[in-house]
A tleap script that builds the chain and sets N, CA, C and O, in Angstrom:
source leaprc.protein.ff14SB
mol = sequence {
  NMET LEU ALA ALA GLY PRO ALA LEU LEU PRO
  ALA LEU VAL PRO SER ALA LEU ILE LEU GLY
  LEU SER VAL ALA TRP SER ARG MET TYR LEU
  GLY LEU HIE TYR PRO SER ASP VAL ALA ALA
  GLY ALA ALA LEU GLY ALA LEU ALA SER SER
  LEU VAL SER ALA PHE TRP PRO PHE CSER
}
set mol.1.N position { 5.258 -13.091 -5.503 }
set mol.1.CA position { 4.465 -13.747 -6.955 }
set mol.1.C position { 2.783 -12.090 -6.883 }
set mol.1.O position { 1.939 -11.748 -6.053 }
set mol.2.N position { 3.098 -11.746 -7.958 }
set mol.2.CA position { 2.022 -10.578 -7.818 }
set mol.2.C position { 0.882 -11.463 -9.298 }
set mol.2.O position { 1.305 -12.010 -10.316 }
set mol.3.N position { -0.762 -11.263 -8.790 }
set mol.3.CA position { -1.599 -11.365 -9.501 }
set mol.3.C position { -1.465 -11.466 -11.081 }
set mol.3.O position { -1.611 -12.566 -11.614 }
set mol.4.N position { -1.210 -10.422 -11.780 }
set mol.4.CA position { -1.366 -9.213 -12.146 }
set mol.4.C position { 0.411 -9.645 -13.599 }
set mol.4.O position { 0.872 -9.104 -14.604 }
set mol.5.N position { 0.689 -10.709 -12.867 }
set mol.5.CA position { 2.442 -11.301 -13.110 }
set mol.5.C position { 3.187 -9.951 -12.971 }
set mol.5.O position { 3.114 -8.796 -12.551 }
set mol.6.N position { 3.997 -10.924 -13.642 }
set mol.6.CA position { 5.590 -10.126 -13.216 }
set mol.6.C position { 6.382 -8.868 -13.584 }
set mol.6.O position { 7.083 -8.039 -13.004 }
set mol.7.N position { 5.975 -9.100 -14.726 }
set mol.7.CA position { 6.652 -8.064 -15.639 }
set mol.7.C position { 5.695 -6.880 -15.447 }
set mol.7.O position { 6.356 -5.881 -15.166 }
set mol.8.N position { 4.248 -6.603 -15.502 }
set mol.8.CA position { 3.394 -5.096 -14.895 }
set mol.8.C position { 4.167 -5.023 -14.157 }
set mol.8.O position { 5.124 -5.160 -14.919 }
set mol.9.N position { 4.867 -4.838 -12.608 }
set mol.9.CA position { 5.740 -4.922 -11.567 }
set mol.9.C position { 6.176 -3.196 -11.562 }
set mol.9.O position { 5.827 -2.273 -10.826 }
set mol.10.N position { 6.931 -3.253 -12.530 }
set mol.10.CA position { 7.155 -1.755 -13.329 }
set mol.10.C position { 6.565 -0.619 -12.593 }
set mol.10.O position { 6.873 0.120 -11.658 }
set mol.11.N position { 5.423 -0.827 -13.546 }
set mol.11.CA position { 4.462 -0.291 -13.691 }
set mol.11.C position { 3.220 -0.070 -12.307 }
set mol.11.O position { 2.894 0.936 -11.677 }
set mol.12.N position { 2.842 -1.268 -12.241 }
set mol.12.CA position { 2.178 -0.996 -11.413 }
set mol.12.C position { 2.786 -0.555 -9.787 }
set mol.12.O position { 1.973 0.000 -9.047 }
set mol.13.N position { 3.899 -0.752 -9.370 }
set mol.13.CA position { 4.276 -0.332 -8.203 }
set mol.13.C position { 4.271 1.977 -8.091 }
set mol.13.O position { 3.434 2.646 -7.484 }
set mol.14.N position { 5.101 2.349 -8.644 }
set mol.14.CA position { 4.852 3.236 -8.974 }
set mol.14.C position { 3.279 4.251 -8.931 }
set mol.14.O position { 2.847 5.126 -8.180 }
set mol.15.N position { 2.752 3.526 -10.241 }
set mol.15.CA position { 0.586 3.968 -9.871 }
set mol.15.C position { 0.587 3.461 -8.686 }
set mol.15.O position { -0.484 3.898 -8.263 }
set mol.16.N position { 1.208 2.603 -7.514 }
set mol.16.CA position { 0.110 2.419 -6.492 }
set mol.16.C position { 1.273 3.987 -5.449 }
set mol.16.O position { 0.782 4.809 -4.675 }
set mol.17.N position { 2.104 3.929 -5.668 }
set mol.17.CA position { 3.165 4.437 -4.557 }
set mol.17.C position { 2.018 6.199 -4.678 }
set mol.17.O position { 1.569 6.819 -3.714 }
set mol.18.N position { 1.885 6.483 -5.875 }
set mol.18.CA position { 1.268 7.644 -6.142 }
set mol.18.C position { 0.374 7.532 -5.686 }
set mol.18.O position { -0.159 8.622 -5.477 }
set mol.19.N position { -0.410 6.366 -5.229 }
set mol.19.CA position { -2.776 6.379 -5.700 }
set mol.19.C position { -2.377 6.856 -4.133 }
set mol.19.O position { -2.762 7.971 -3.779 }
set mol.20.N position { -1.626 6.042 -3.215 }
set mol.20.CA position { -1.735 5.617 -2.060 }
set mol.20.C position { -0.887 7.125 -1.304 }
set mol.20.O position { -1.652 7.687 -0.521 }
set mol.21.N position { 0.149 7.641 -1.391 }
set mol.21.CA position { 0.318 8.881 -0.657 }
set mol.21.C position { -0.446 9.948 -1.333 }
set mol.21.O position { -0.384 11.059 -0.808 }
set mol.22.N position { -1.172 9.810 -2.428 }
set mol.22.CA position { -1.860 11.477 -2.688 }
set mol.22.C position { -3.475 11.148 -2.031 }
set mol.22.O position { -4.294 11.963 -1.607 }
set mol.23.N position { -3.586 9.501 -2.136 }
set mol.23.CA position { -4.986 9.971 -0.382 }
set mol.23.C position { -4.204 9.684 0.445 }
set mol.23.O position { -5.034 9.765 1.351 }
set mol.24.N position { -2.628 9.202 1.349 }
set mol.24.CA position { -3.440 9.592 2.704 }
set mol.24.C position { -2.529 10.896 2.544 }
set mol.24.O position { -1.784 10.826 3.521 }
set mol.25.N position { -2.042 12.571 1.502 }
set mol.25.CA position { -2.494 12.947 1.808 }
set mol.25.C position { -3.520 14.163 2.305 }
set mol.25.O position { -3.444 15.059 3.146 }
set mol.26.N position { -4.473 13.745 1.387 }
set mol.26.CA position { -6.160 14.170 0.851 }
set mol.26.C position { -6.516 13.962 2.206 }
set mol.26.O position { -7.314 14.796 2.634 }
set mol.27.N position { -6.139 13.053 3.037 }
set mol.27.CA position { -6.567 12.656 3.938 }
set mol.27.C position { -6.292 13.935 5.354 }
set mol.27.O position { -6.883 14.675 6.140 }
set mol.28.N position { -5.210 13.563 4.993 }
set mol.28.CA position { -4.049 14.740 6.008 }
set mol.28.C position { -5.188 15.954 5.765 }
set mol.28.O position { -5.952 16.365 6.638 }
set mol.29.N position { -5.124 16.433 4.375 }
set mol.29.CA position { -5.219 17.897 4.364 }
set mol.29.C position { -6.950 18.336 4.843 }
set mol.29.O position { -7.325 19.369 5.398 }
set mol.30.N position { -7.624 17.358 4.477 }
set mol.30.CA position { -8.940 17.430 4.493 }
set mol.30.C position { -9.275 17.005 6.048 }
set mol.30.O position { -10.440 16.688 6.286 }
set mol.31.N position { -8.301 16.983 7.132 }
set mol.31.CA position { -8.609 17.421 8.463 }
set mol.31.C position { -9.171 15.780 9.166 }
set mol.31.O position { -9.157 15.432 10.346 }
set mol.32.N position { -9.644 14.993 7.924 }
set mol.32.CA position { -10.230 13.683 8.151 }
set mol.32.C position { -8.830 12.376 9.984 }
set mol.32.O position { -9.044 11.594 10.910 }
set mol.33.N position { -7.663 13.070 9.320 }
set mol.33.CA position { -7.224 11.779 10.660 }
set mol.33.C position { -5.834 13.061 10.666 }
set mol.33.O position { -5.467 14.003 9.964 }
set mol.34.N position { -5.598 12.666 11.383 }
set mol.34.CA position { -3.610 13.096 11.701 }
set mol.34.C position { -2.833 12.047 11.383 }
set mol.34.O position { -3.436 10.986 11.545 }
set mol.35.N position { -1.239 11.873 10.821 }
set mol.35.CA position { -0.240 11.775 10.045 }
set mol.35.C position { -0.338 10.369 10.914 }
set mol.35.O position { -0.550 9.262 10.418 }
set mol.36.N position { -0.168 10.611 12.104 }
set mol.36.CA position { 0.231 9.772 12.512 }
set mol.36.C position { -0.957 8.499 12.917 }
set mol.36.O position { -0.823 7.752 13.887 }
set mol.37.N position { -1.867 8.463 12.156 }
set mol.37.CA position { -3.653 7.552 11.295 }
set mol.37.C position { -2.609 7.363 10.951 }
set mol.37.O position { -1.862 6.533 11.469 }
set mol.38.N position { -2.282 8.196 9.865 }
set mol.38.CA position { -2.159 7.954 8.389 }
set mol.38.C position { 0.084 6.861 8.421 }
set mol.38.O position { 0.647 6.050 7.686 }
set mol.39.N position { 0.352 7.398 9.346 }
set mol.39.CA position { 1.482 5.956 9.448 }
set mol.39.C position { 1.537 5.345 10.164 }
set mol.39.O position { 2.538 4.669 10.400 }
set mol.40.N position { -0.079 5.309 11.166 }
set mol.40.CA position { 0.428 3.680 11.545 }
set mol.40.C position { -0.868 2.647 10.768 }
set mol.40.O position { -1.256 1.565 11.211 }
set mol.41.N position { -1.411 3.399 9.406 }
set mol.41.CA position { -2.368 2.543 8.779 }
set mol.41.C position { -0.749 2.567 7.293 }
set mol.41.O position { -0.729 1.838 6.301 }
set mol.42.N position { -0.121 3.169 7.509 }
set mol.42.CA position { 0.767 2.028 6.395 }
set mol.42.C position { 1.056 1.583 6.595 }
set mol.42.O position { 1.312 0.633 5.856 }
set mol.43.N position { 1.554 1.627 8.285 }
set mol.43.CA position { 2.644 0.423 8.538 }
set mol.43.C position { 1.545 -1.786 9.168 }
set mol.43.O position { 1.889 -2.959 9.024 }
set mol.44.N position { 0.192 -1.029 9.843 }
set mol.44.CA position { -0.605 -2.134 9.215 }
set mol.44.C position { -0.684 -2.077 8.514 }
set mol.44.O position { -0.726 -3.306 8.462 }
set mol.45.N position { -0.881 -1.555 6.658 }
set mol.45.CA position { -0.748 -2.820 5.800 }
set mol.45.C position { 0.148 -2.532 4.545 }
set mol.45.O position { 0.014 -2.387 3.330 }
set mol.46.N position { 1.379 -2.527 5.734 }
set mol.46.CA position { 2.585 -3.124 4.999 }
set mol.46.C position { 3.196 -4.155 5.829 }
set mol.46.O position { 4.281 -4.700 5.631 }
set mol.47.N position { 2.115 -4.426 7.085 }
set mol.47.CA position { 2.547 -5.387 7.380 }
set mol.47.C position { 1.741 -6.630 6.824 }
set mol.47.O position { 2.081 -7.498 6.020 }
set mol.48.N position { 0.617 -6.441 7.483 }
set mol.48.CA position { -0.290 -7.365 7.059 }
set mol.48.C position { -0.329 -7.973 5.229 }
set mol.48.O position { -0.850 -9.053 4.947 }
set mol.49.N position { 0.403 -6.923 4.011 }
set mol.49.CA position { 0.638 -7.102 3.425 }
set mol.49.C position { 2.796 -8.180 3.285 }
set mol.49.O position { 3.572 -7.620 2.510 }
set mol.50.N position { 3.000 -8.661 3.562 }
set mol.50.CA position { 4.013 -9.169 4.101 }
set mol.50.C position { 3.662 -10.113 4.704 }
set mol.50.O position { 4.484 -10.998 4.464 }
set mol.51.N position { 2.614 -10.614 5.627 }
set mol.51.CA position { 2.107 -11.546 5.881 }
set mol.51.C position { 1.333 -12.483 5.247 }
set mol.51.O position { 1.081 -13.687 5.282 }
set mol.52.N position { 0.976 -11.222 4.502 }
set mol.52.CA position { -0.396 -12.952 3.245 }
set mol.52.C position { 0.979 -12.363 2.501 }
set mol.52.O position { 2.123 -12.592 2.894 }
set mol.53.N position { 0.860 -12.098 2.120 }
set mol.53.CA position { 2.427 -12.794 0.645 }
set mol.53.C position { 4.112 -13.878 1.108 }
set mol.53.O position { 4.970 -14.586 0.581 }
set mol.54.N position { 3.657 -13.267 2.541 }
set mol.54.CA position { 4.543 -14.839 3.182 }
set mol.54.C position { 3.963 -16.275 3.202 }
set mol.54.O position { 4.430 -17.347 3.589 }
set mol.55.N position { 3.657 -16.183 3.058 }
set mol.55.CA position { 1.654 -17.330 3.601 }
set mol.55.C position { 1.413 -18.602 2.604 }
set mol.55.O position { 1.452 -19.831 2.646 }
set mol.56.N position { 1.066 -17.252 1.424 }
set mol.56.CA position { 0.290 -17.778 0.367 }
set mol.56.C position { 0.920 -19.248 -0.014 }
set mol.56.O position { 1.997 -19.810 0.186 }
set mol.57.N position { -0.338 -19.582 -0.679 }
set mol.57.CA position { 0.511 -20.769 -0.915 }
set mol.57.C position { 1.018 -21.033 -2.422 }
set mol.57.O position { 1.793 -21.960 -2.657 }
set mol.58.N position { 0.668 -20.400 -3.164 }
set mol.58.CA position { 1.536 -20.103 -4.959 }
set mol.58.C position { 2.834 -19.339 -4.286 }
set mol.58.O position { 3.042 -18.584 -5.236 }
set mol.59.N position { 3.596 -19.079 -3.572 }
set mol.59.CA position { 4.245 -18.125 -4.108 }
set mol.59.C position { 5.713 -18.633 -4.259 }
set mol.59.O position { 6.571 -17.903 -4.755 }
savepdb mol mol.pdb
quit
């Protein structure tokens, strides 16, 4: 369940992906993180959001 409302999902997903990918790219470009760091962070973020979504009491 999206807190802002399911009707906003088509607008929010592309915006979130663009923002997330640009931050990931900039961290690697500036030499602050290795690509494996960024991939591990993305995997952990996806796992955390999946677990919260699965166990959220109002979904």
